[in-house]
N, C-alpha and C positions, 0 to 999 in steps of 0.2 A: 486567620483569612476567611471570610464566609465564601460560598460556593459561588453566591450571587457576583462577586467580584472578580472571579476567575473568568478569563476568555476561553471558552469552550472550542476545541479542536478535534477533528476526526481524522484518523489515519486510514484511508484506504488502501486496502494490500490485498496481493495473491501471493501466497507462498511460493508460487512457481519464478517469481522475480527476484533475481539477485540484487536488483536495486531496493527493492523493498525491505531485503535482510538488511542491507547495508544502512538504510534509512532508519530502521527500527532500532538498530543499535545504536547511532548517532542521535535520535531525536533527544535524548533525555539532556545530554551534554549541550546540545544546540539552544535547548529552550530552558536553560539553568538560567535562574534569576529574573524569568519572564512568569506572570500570574496566568497559569493557564491550566486547563485540565484537559486529557486527552482521552477518547475512546478510540476502540480499534475494531474497524469495521471490514470483514472480509468481501470480497467481491470476484467475480469471476472475470479474468482478464480477458479471457478469448470471449467472452460475449461483449465486451468493449471494442475489441479489434472487428469482430464480425459486425457490430451496427455501423462503425465508422467506415469499414471497407480497408481495413488495413491489414497488413501482413505483421507478424510479429518479429522481433529482432532475430531469433533464432531461424524464422523461415527465408533470411536473406543470407546467404554463405559469408560474404565478406563482413556482413555487419555482425553477424553471429561471432566471427574471429575477432572483429573490433570489441565487442561487448565484454569477451572473457578477459582479454588484455586489460581493458579499462577497469572491469570489475576486480580483478586480481590486485592491480595497482592501488587502487582506491582503498583495498580492504587492508594491504600492508601498511599505507601510508596512514590510515587512520587507526589502527592497532585492532582492526575486527578479523574475529578467526573466521576463516573461509577454508572450507573443503568440499566442494560440490558434489550433488549426486553424479553417479556414475554415468546417468544419460539425462540430457535436458534438449528439448522441452520434456516433461511428463505429464501424466494426468492428475490433476491437483483435486478434482471433484471429492474424494474422500477427506483429504485434510482440511478444505473447506467445509465440508459438512461437520467434520468433527469440531472445529472452530465455533461454528454456529450452534453445535448441539451441546457445547459447555457453558454457553453465554445464560445469564439470568433471563426470566421471562421480560421481554419487551426491552432488553439490554442488549450490550455487546459484548463479547469475549474479554476477559481480564487480560492485562500485560503478563501475567504468569503462563497463562494459558498460550498465549501468543508466543512466547519466548520458547516456551516447551515445543511446540510444532515447529516454528522456525529453526532452532536449533538441531532439530532432528533432522531437517532438511539440508541445512548449509555448514554443519559441522562434522558430520559423521561420514561423509560419504555414501556409498551403497545406493539402493533404488528408492527414491523418494516416494514410489507408487506403490511399494512393495505392502501386499496384505498384512503380512508379518509384523511391519513397522507400525501399521494403522493400529493393529490390534494390542501392540504393547504401548501406543499411545493412550488409546482408549482406556487400557488398564490404569494407566498412570493418571489419567485425567478424570475419569467416572463421568462422562458426560450425562447431561440431564435428560436428553432427548435421545431417541433411536435415531443413527444417522440416516438410515434407509426410510425414514418416516415422511410423511407429507409434511410436517410442520418444518422440518430442516430444509427439506427442497423448495418449499415455498419461500422461505427466509432468505434462500440465497437468489431466488430469481427477483424478489422484492429488492434485495441489496442492489442487485446488477442494474435493477430498471430504475431505483432512486439514483445510482451514479450517474447514468446515462440523463437523466433528466437534469441534473446538476452541471453536465458538461463535461465530466470526466471522460478521458479518452486514453489513459494509461494509468499504471502503478509503478511506484506509490504514489499518491496523491494526499495532501494535507489540505482539507478544507476549512476555514474558519467559520464558525458557527456563531450564534447568539445575534446582537443587534448592533453592534458599532459599526464603525466605517469601514472596518475590514470584512464584515459578514459576508459571505458568499464568495470570498476569494478563493481560489484554487492554487496551490503551490505543488507543480509535478516534479517529480524524479528526486533521486538522492541529492542533486545538485541544488535543487530549489528550496532545500531546508534553511540554507544560507539567507535566501532572499526572504523566507518567511520570519526568520530571526530580526533581520533588519526592518522589515514591515512592523513587528512586534514593538520594536526600537522607535518608532517613529521616524524611520528613514525620510529625510526631507524630499528626496528625489521621488520615491514613490507616492508622497502625498501632494507633491506639487503637479502642475499643468502637463508637464512633460512624463509623468509617471505611468501608473497601472495601465491606463488606455491611451496614454498620448502619443506614443509612436506608432500606433496601429494604421497601417495604411489601408484604403479600400480594397477589396478583393479584386484580383486584376485575371490573368489568363486562367482558364480552367482546363487541365489536362483530361482528354476524353479517357474513359476507362472502358 
């Protein structure tokens, strides 16, 4: 099958998100049988939150408690190994820069690179922002660029800006690229993957008038901030 016959997808993620880990692990299974190609784009989740004026799930105590209950339940339900870092949230900048430093020029990091970093965060416990862990990962992955260099810093800023221009507000998000009828659609969250798979299957509800934007009401009352 030629690459031109494949639907291109972009998986936007930040290793700080447990839902990104769940979605990353389940993505191949849910896309099995679909003619797609996926690239993996690191993005700074905190930058999205700041832009939209949101708090992260871990910054709201009851939501934080629910998040870990739900993440734990979903992991065991789907057979995904989960051993969270000892502290969360943590500073993901070193890991994000490592991911981008490993990417080929003009491209995005491979699934192997993403797997190595995400497994280090979500299957080993310990401190995810530990400098010794970052050094270990650098040794294993042999990045092309200096993590502290301007090229990597600019790449992360550019990725976050591009995410915002596309309307991303959270991670993980899968974006459909290309020129087909699905192009430009964003599927947010681990649970959004099933909706993505249905759309790729030609789900009639999503294609009909009641589908993608058909149920969206006009904006109503706005809460003062």
